[in-house]
C-alpha positions in Angstrom: 379.3 21.9 60.6 376.6 20.0 59.3 376.3 17.1 61.8 372.9 15.4 62.3 371.3 15.9 65.3 368.1 13.8 66.6 366.6 13.4 69.8 367.5 10.6 72.4 364.4 9.2 72.2 365.1 8.9 68.3 368.5 6.9 68.6 367.1 5.1 71.5 364.6 3.9 69.1 367.5 2.6 66.7 368.9 -0.3 69.6 364.6 -1.0 69.7 363.2 -0.7 66.6 359.3 -0.2 66.5 357.5 -3.9 65.6 356.7 -4.0 61.7 353.1 -4.9 60.8 352.5 -7.8 59.2 352.0 -7.9 55.2 348.5 -8.2 54.5 347.9 -11.1 52.2 346.3 -10.8 48.8 342.8 -12.1 48.0 344.1 -14.5 45.3 346.3 -16.0 48.5 343.4 -17.8 49.5 342.7 -20.8 48.0 338.4 -20.9 48.1 338.5 -24.0 50.0 337.1 -22.9 52.8 340.7 -24.0 54.9 340.5 -24.1 58.9 342.6 -22.1 59.6 342.5 -20.2 56.3 345.4 -17.3 55.4 343.2 -14.6 56.8 343.0 -16.3 60.3 346.7 -16.4 60.3 346.5 -12.7 59.3 344.7 -11.5 61.7 346.8 -13.8 64.6 349.7 -11.7 63.6 347.8 -8.0 63.6 346.9 -9.1 66.7 350.4 -9.8 68.1 351.8 -6.4 66.2 349.3 -4.5 67.9 350.3 -6.1 71.1 353.7 -5.6 70.4 353.2 -1.5 69.1 351.7 -0.9 72.4 354.5 -2.5 74.6 357.0 -0.7 72.4 354.7 2.7 73.1 355.0 2.2 76.1 358.7 2.0 76.4 359.3 5.3 74.0 356.1 7.4 75.1 355.9 10.2 72.6 357.7 8.9 70.0 356.2 8.8 66.7 356.5 4.9 65.5 356.7 5.7 61.0 359.6 7.7 61.7 362.7 5.6 60.4 365.2 5.3 62.5 368.9 6.4 62.2 369.9 6.0 58.4 373.2 3.6 58.1 374.9 7.1 56.6 373.9 8.9 59.6 375.4 6.7 61.8 378.8 7.1 60.0 378.5 10.6 60.3 377.7 10.7 64.1 380.5 8.1 64.6 384.0 9.6 65.8 
């Protein structure tokens, strides 16, 4: 049979997905008026939080590549009894 197989680490990640990086603002999103904080300041803060969250996730999932997608709903449905 052609049942999809995943590793236990991959299955564990479906309950604890890796954090997603923040979306970088376009240069045109800045108004150029010297706002404090600027939209890019918020972005840098979000990037720092992302790096910290990713480091914690990697500690919980050693050896797992966070770039690999978790199981799709179709794969989960195929494995369900």
